[in-house]
Backbone as a ProteinNet text record, in pm:
[ID]
protein_1_A
[PRIMARY]
XXXXXXXXXXXXXXXXXXXXXXXXXXXXXXXXXXXXXXXXXXXXXXXXXXXXXXXXXXXXXXXXXXXXXXXXXXXXXXXXXXXXXXXXXXXXXXXXXXXXXXXXXXXXXXXXXXXXXXXXXXXXXXXXXXXXXXXXXXXXX
[TERTIARY]
-1077.2	-1069.5	-1147.6	-1089.2	-1153.6	-1272.9	-1373.5	-1492.2	-1489.1	-1542.2	-1544.2	-1685.6	-1717.2	-1846.7	-1816.7	-1860.2	-1832.2	-1892.2	-1845.2	-1890	-2041	-2094.9	-2239	-2321.5	-2284.2	-2357.5	-2336.5	-2214.9	-2186.4	-2272.6	-2288.7	-2374.2	-2520.6	-2568.7	-2706.9	-2733.3	-2632.7	-2645.6	-2618.1	-2573.9	-2542.9	-2420.1	-2330.4	-2214	-2116.4	-2105.6	-2005.6	-2063.1	-2190.2	-2250.7	-2196	-2135.7	-2080.8	-1935.5	-1881	-1742	-1728.6	-1629.5	-1605.2	-1496.3	-1535.8	-1438	-1437.2	-1500.4	-1509.5	-1372.5	-1276.1	-1140.1	-1043.3	-985.9	-898.1	-764.9	-741.3	-617.5	-647.7	-759.2	-798.9	-731	-689	-628.6	-477.8	-405.5	-261.4	-235.1	-320.1	-307.6	-312.8	-408.9	-422.9	-304.2	-257	-139.7	-18.5	-2	108.5	99.7	-21.2	-39.2	-11.6	-51.9	-23.2	128.3	199.6	346	404.4	353	405.8	396.2	290.1	267.8	305	379.7	428.3	575.5	633.9	773.9	853.5	953.7	1030.8	1102.6	1109.5	1180.2	1242.2	1368.1	1433.5	1410.6	1349.3	1326.2	1191.4	1109.3	978.8	993.2	945.5	957.7	895.7	768.2	697.8	625.6	643.8	586	542.9	424.5	384.2	386.5	432.6	445.1	369.5	279	211.4	313.9	296.3	385.8	377.4	261.1	243	241.9	307.9	309.2	203	126.7	26.4	-86.5	-120.4	-233.1	-363.8	-378.6	-500.3	-512	-400	-400.3	-439.2	-377.1	-403.1	-550.9	-606.3	-748.6	-834.2	-793.3	-867.8	-875.5	-765.9	-771	-862.1	-870.5	-963.7	-1107	-1138	-1273	-1308.8	-1215.8	-1240.9	-1262.8	-1181.5	-1193.8	-1329.2	-1371.9	-1501.6	-1613.9	-1601.3	-1705.5	-1709.9	-1594.8	-1589.7	-1538.3	-1485	-1419.3	-1511	-1451.7	-1524.7	-1488.7	-1568.3	-1549.4	-1488.4	-1393.4	-1330.1	-1360.8	-1407.3	-1420.2	-1309.8	-1215.9	-1102.9	-1136.7	-1040.1	-1064.4	-1086.4	-1071.6	-1101.2	-1228.5	-1307.8	-1434.3	-1417.7	-1297.6	-1276.2	-1314.5	-1375.5	-1413.5	-1314.1	-1263.4	-1173.6	-1236.3	-1199	-1243.7	-1121.1	-1132.4	-1021.8	-1066.3	-974.3	-1005.6	-883.5	-904.8	-798.2	-832.7	-766.9	-798.4	-782.7	-678.4	-655.7	-558.8	-602.8	-520	-386.8	-279	-146.3	-89.2	-169.2	-115.7	-33.4	46.3	130.1	90.3	53	22	117	207.2	305.2	387.6	466	554.3	553.6	594	608	756.8	789.1	927.9	934	1045.3	1075	1209.6	1207	1327.8	1407.4	1334.2	1395.5	1422.6	1412.2	1434.6	1307.4	1318.6	1204	1150.3	1022.4	957.8	874	858	785.6	662.9	601.5	487.3	360.2	275.4	144.1	41.4	-75.5	-174.6	-313.5	-319.6	-449.5	-444.6	-556.1	-568.4	-648.8	-600.3	-671.4	-704.8	-834.7	-878.8	-922.7	-862.9	-891.4	-946.4	-1006.7	-1067.2	-1160.3	-1233.4	-1313.4	-1441.6	-1478.7	-1598	-1559.1	-1430.4	-1382.8	-1345.7	-1412.5	-1390.2	-1242.7	-1172.3	-1032.1	-936.5	-985.9	-902.1	-885	-979.7	-974.7	-841.2	-778.2	-654.8	-634	-536.5	-514.5	-370.6	-356.7	-226	-240.1	-135.1	-139	-138.6	-183.3	-188.2	-171	-164.4	-151.3	-276	-323.4	-447	-432	-309.1	-291.3	-341.3	-340.4	-391.7	-543	-610.1	-756.7	-810.7	-724.3	-767	-873.1	-872.3	-971.4	-1081.1	-1077.7	-1175.6	-1315.5	-1413.8	-1553.5	-1636.4	-1742.2	-1835.7	-1913.8	-1919.3	-1991.8	-2143.4	-2190.8	-2334.7	-2383.4	-2319.8	-2369.6	-2282.9	-2162.6	-2073.1	-1987.9	-2008.8	-1931.3	-1791	-1704.5	-1568.7	-1569.8	-1474.2	-1467.5	-1383.3	-1297.5	-1216.5	-1278.2
2916.9	2965.1	2870.6	2837.8	2746.8	2811.6	2726.7	2769.1	2698.9	2765	2708.5	2708.4	2606	2596.2	2565	2653.7	2635.6	2504.9	2461.1	2333.7	2331.6	2443	2449.6	2434.4	2507.2	2497.8	2361	2308.5	2176	2069.8	2082.4	1987.7	2002.1	2126.4	2149.7	2093	2102.4	2051.9	1901.7	1841.5	1698.3	1663.1	1759.8	1737.6	1633.9	1622.5	1531.3	1394.8	1372.4	1244.5	1127.5	1154.1	1044.1	1011.9	1078.8	1052.8	909.1	840.1	698.8	688.1	692.1	692.4	563.5	457.3	335.5	281.1	286.2	241.1	311.6	422.9	500.4	432.7	312.9	240.8	100.9	87.4	-46.4	-92.6	-0.7	-42	-14.3	-81	-56.5	87.9	142.3	282.1	374.4	350.4	433.8	417.2	296.1	272	344.6	337.9	409.8	559.8	615.6	759.1	791.2	703.3	721.2	724.4	628.7	628.2	757.1	799.8	920.3	1042	1047.6	1164.6	1142.4	1033.1	1010.1	969.5	931.5	887.4	979.5	1049.4	1143.8	1076.1	1146.2	1097.4	1216.1	1204.9	1311.5	1295.3	1183.7	1161	1215	1262.2	1316.9	1467.3	1518.4	1661.1	1748.6	1729	1805.7	1706	1718.6	1622.7	1695	1660.3	1708	1588.7	1612.2	1505.6	1540.5	1452.4	1467.8	1449.2	1521.1	1505.4	1365.2	1304.2	1169.3	1068.5	956	848.8	742.4	761.8	663.4	650	526.4	501.7	547.5	531.3	577.3	729.3	798.9	944.6	987.8	926.3	959.1	937.7	823.6	797.6	900	935.2	1031.9	1169.3	1215	1347.1	1344.8	1229.8	1216.9	1225.3	1152.3	1156.3	1298.6	1366.5	1503.1	1598.7	1584.5	1673.6	1656.9	1533.2	1508.5	1563.8	1548.2	1594	1746.6	1811.6	1953.8	2046	1990.4	2071.8	2136.7	2227	2291.7	2223.3	2248.2	2183.6	2282.8	2233.7	2311.1	2242.2	2319.3	2268.2	2334.2	2251.8	2309.7	2336.2	2388.3	2427.9	2310.1	2186.5	2067.2	1998.4	2071.1	2024.8	1909.9	1891.1	1791.6	1854.2	1775	1821.5	1769.9	1860.1	1826.6	1878.2	1817.5	1865.5	1917.2	2037.6	2096.9	2128.2	2105.2	2125.5	2180.6	2286	2348.1	2333.2	2239.7	2221.1	2349.2	2428.6	2554.9	2637.5	2751.2	2835.6	2865	2837.3	2863.3	2749.7	2649.2	2534	2452	2364.2	2285.7	2138.9	2079.3	1936.3	1860.8	1934.5	1872.5	1978.6	1932.5	2021.7	1987.1	2083.7	2061.8	2055.5	1973.5	1955.7	1952.9	1999.8	1987.7	1917.2	1795.1	1711.8	1709.1	1698.2	1689.2	1821	1932.6	2064.1	2110.7	2147.1	2189.1	2323.5	2326.5	2449.2	2516.2	2449.1	2510.9	2434.6	2484.9	2415.4	2422.9	2322.8	2315.7	2299.4	2362.5	2359.8	2316.4	2254	2222	2085.7	2013.2	1882.1	1896.4	1835.1	1829.7	1683.1	1653.2	1517.5	1513.6	1423	1410.9	1272.1	1260.7	1134.3	1076.1	1164.8	1121.9	1049.5	1048	971.5	832.3	799.6	669.7	584.1	472.3	383	348.9	316.5	275.8	387.5	512.4	622.2	734.4	751.6	863.8	865.1	980.8	996.8	1144.6	1169.8	1305.3	1349.7	1480	1545.3	1677	1753.4	1879	1999.5	2110.8	2237.6	2347.7	2470.9	2583.8	2670.4	2707.6	2786	2927.4	2978.2	3116.1	3131.4	3021.8	3026.2	3045.8	3025.3	3029.4	3135.1	3220.5	3317.6	3414.8	3444.3	3536.8	3464.8	3331.6	3254.8	3267	3285.2	3299.4	3187.2	3152	3049.5	3103.2	3023.3	3066.3	3059.5	3001	2991.9	3103.5	3117.4	3214.5	3339.3	3335.9	3450.2	3458	3365.2	3364.7	3309.1	3327.7	3275	3121.4	3059.1	2912.8	2864.3	2951.7	2916.4	2976.7
-998.7	-861.4	-770.3	-655.9	-563	-494	-463.8	-389.1	-254.5	-153.4	-18.6	36.2	114.7	181.9	328.6	416.6	559.6	609.9	724	779.5	802.7	854.9	883.1	755.5	650.9	523.9	458.6	467.2	410.2	478.2	610.2	683.3	641	629.1	586.4	447.2	360.4	223.3	212	321	319.5	237.4	219.2	133.1	186.6	318.2	375.2	411.1	383.6	422	342.8	227.3	147.6	183.9	285.2	324	373.7	322.5	354.2	460	587.1	695.3	776	728.2	808.5	847.5	757.9	788.1	694.1	738	650	616	668.9	637.9	584.2	510.5	465.7	337.4	251.7	124.8	126.5	39.4	29.4	-12.3	-99	-140.5	-18.7	72.3	190.6	285.3	300.6	385	327	195	129.4	155.4	149.6	176.2	322.5	414.3	556.6	577.6	517.5	527.5	470.9	354.9	290.2	381.7	463.1	547.6	694	719.5	856.4	861.2	748.4	746.1	652.7	705.5	623.4	506.3	394.2	276.3	202.6	167.9	92.1	-58.4	-99	-242.3	-290.5	-197.3	-234.1	-252	-364.7	-394.4	-286.8	-258.2	-154.7	-66.6	63	156.4	282.9	333.3	464.9	558.9	681.4	780.2	907.6	947.6	1076.1	1187.6	1298.8	1412.6	1471.8	1464.9	1517.3	1402.9	1423.5	1322.9	1351.5	1455.9	1496.6	1394.3	1360.8	1271	1331.5	1463.5	1531.5	1524.8	1543.3	1533.7	1392.4	1292.7	1152.2	1118.7	1158.8	1135	1209.2	1330.9	1411	1347.4	1286.1	1222.1	1099.4	1032.8	919.9	971	1079	1136	1178.9	1248.3	1294.8	1177.7	1075.2	958.7	892.2	873	809.1	896.4	1026.7	1118.4	1129.6	1134	1168.3	1057.6	950.6	849.1	748.1	668.2	560.1	427.9	325.1	195.2	96.4	21.1	-85	-217.9	-315.2	-451.4	-532.5	-581.9	-653.4	-799.7	-873.4	-1012.6	-1106.8	-1056	-1134.8	-1084.5	-1005.2	-946.6	-847.3	-794.5	-689.1	-555.6	-469.7	-337.1	-234	-152.5	-42.7	85.8	196.8	327.6	400.2	455.2	529.3	671.9	764.6	905.4	977.5	1052.8	1130.3	1278.4	1349.5	1492.3	1573	1543.1	1612	1527.5	1480	1394.5	1462.9	1391.2	1445.1	1527.3	1560	1631.6	1532.5	1581.7	1491.9	1501.5	1389	1388.4	1295.8	1233.7	1145.8	1074.5	976.6	903.6	755.7	673.4	529.6	495.1	394.1	350.5	198.6	144.8	2.6	-8.1	-58.1	-69.2	61.7	172.7	303.7	371.9	300	360.7	428.7	556	636.6	587.4	550.4	504	612.6	724.6	834.9	880.6	988.3	1049.1	964.5	982.9	919.7	1031.4	1015.8	1124.1	1077.3	961	902.2	833.9	841	777.5	648.3	542.7	413.9	387.4	372.4	342	196.5	120.8	-21.9	-52.8	-168.6	-214.1	-107.8	-39.1	75.6	38.1	-89	-128.2	-180.5	-174.1	-218.9	-98.2	-82.5	31.5	50.3	-57.1	-47.1	-88	-96.6	-141	-41.2	50.5	144.8	219.6	221.8	297.7	332.1	418.3	469.3	449.5	439.4	435.1	509.7	516	590.4	498	552.4	480.2	584.7	539.4	630.3	630.7	747.9	757.7	702.8	696.5	647.5	503.8	427.3	289.8	284.6	396.5	400	495.8	548.1	649.7	598.7	470.1	414.5	337	334.2	255.9	316.3	228.8	271.1	211	279.9	233.5	113.5	8.7	-112.3	-93.9	14.5	43.1	134.6	251.2	351.2	361.4	304.6	310.6	436.2	529.1	652.3	632.4	732.7	722.6	728.6	662.5	667.7	785.3	837.8	956.5	1080.8
[MASK]
+++++++++++++++++++++++++++++++++++++++++++++++++++++++++++++++++++++++++++++++++++++++++++++++++++++++++++++++++++++++++++++++++++++++++++++

């Protein structure tokens, strides 16, 4: 089961200080991930697409997520940062083999402690509406 730490507690614990955001498009791996989440493809099983294809926009959402987002520890002990600019707002869409699955309103930043690995994708805030911080008990959204 995933654990969540709100942004305030994550900041107090220094959890996000190791985030490598100097250049989220510095490696070919990161550029490939940027393309994956900005250019539609019917050959990808599940894909989220940001509404904007701009590299500056993509880097900006990573910076915002690291600055303002909460931390998720998944069942494999990986740490992700999630950020919802505004619940219910639309910043992109999800697709399965090109079929539109609907709007997404949340940014998920993964591999954020890896200089050449940090990248972002989209998620839906409804999955986290009842999530509580494992430190203070407050809501993460």
